[in-house]
C-alpha positions in Angstrom: 0.0 0.0 0.0 2.4 2.6 -1.2 1.6 6.1 -2.4 4.8 6.0 -4.5 3.6 5.9 -8.1 6.5 7.9 -9.5 9.5 5.9 -10.9 11.7 8.7 -9.6 10.7 7.9 -6.1 8.8 11.1 -5.2 5.6 10.2 -3.2 2.3 11.5 -4.6 1.4 13.2 -1.3 4.7 15.1 -1.2 4.2 16.4 -4.8 0.7 17.5 -3.8 1.9 19.3 -0.7 4.7 21.0 -2.6 2.2 22.1 -5.4 -0.1 23.7 -2.8 2.7 25.5 -1.1 3.9 26.9 -4.4 0.4 28.1 -5.3 0.3 30.0 -2.0 3.8 31.4 -2.6 2.9 32.7 -6.2 -0.4 34.3 -5.2 1.2 35.7 -2.0 4.1 37.3 -3.9 1.6 38.7 -6.4 -0.4 40.3 -3.7 2.8 41.7 -2.1 3.7 43.2 -5.5 0.3 44.9 -5.8 0.4 46.3 -2.3 3.9 47.9 -2.9 5.9 45.7 -0.5 8.7 45.5 -3.0 8.9 49.2 -3.8 12.6 49.5 -3.0 13.3 47.0 -5.7 11.5 48.5 -8.6 11.9 52.2 -7.6 10.3 54.6 -10.0 9.1 51.9 -12.4 5.6 51.7 -11.1 4.4 49.5 -14.0 6.6 46.7 -12.7 4.4 46.6 -9.6 1.3 46.1 -11.6 2.6 43.8 -14.3 4.6 41.6 -11.8 1.7 41.3 -9.4 -0.8 40.4 -12.1 1.6 37.8 -13.7 2.3 36.2 -10.3 -1.4 35.9 -9.4 -2.4 34.6 -12.8 0.3 32.0 -12.8 -0.7 31.0 -9.2 -4.3 30.5 -10.4 -3.0 28.5 -13.4 -0.9 26.3 -11.2 -3.9 25.8 -8.9 -6.1 24.7 -11.9 -3.4 22.3 -13.1 -2.9 20.9 -9.5 -6.5 20.3 -8.7 -7.6 19.2 -12.2 -4.7 16.8 -12.4 -3.7 18.1 -15.8 0.1 17.7 -15.5 0.2 14.5 -13.4 1.0 11.5 -15.6 0.5 9.1 -12.7 
């Protein structure tokens, strides 16, 4: 009764946990960009704040879709 269906040896549960953590990280960084948390990094380039925040949030949503729909899991 093993949850190890991956020939590389990574358990399915660990891949799922890592995927959920990365979804939270991407959406969290996107929100931090939009709130101006990284203002010292981009300085006067205000458009980086909006573009970066939106891209991180959209990518986090895309990863969530792939994670929960099982699109990229060949196992």
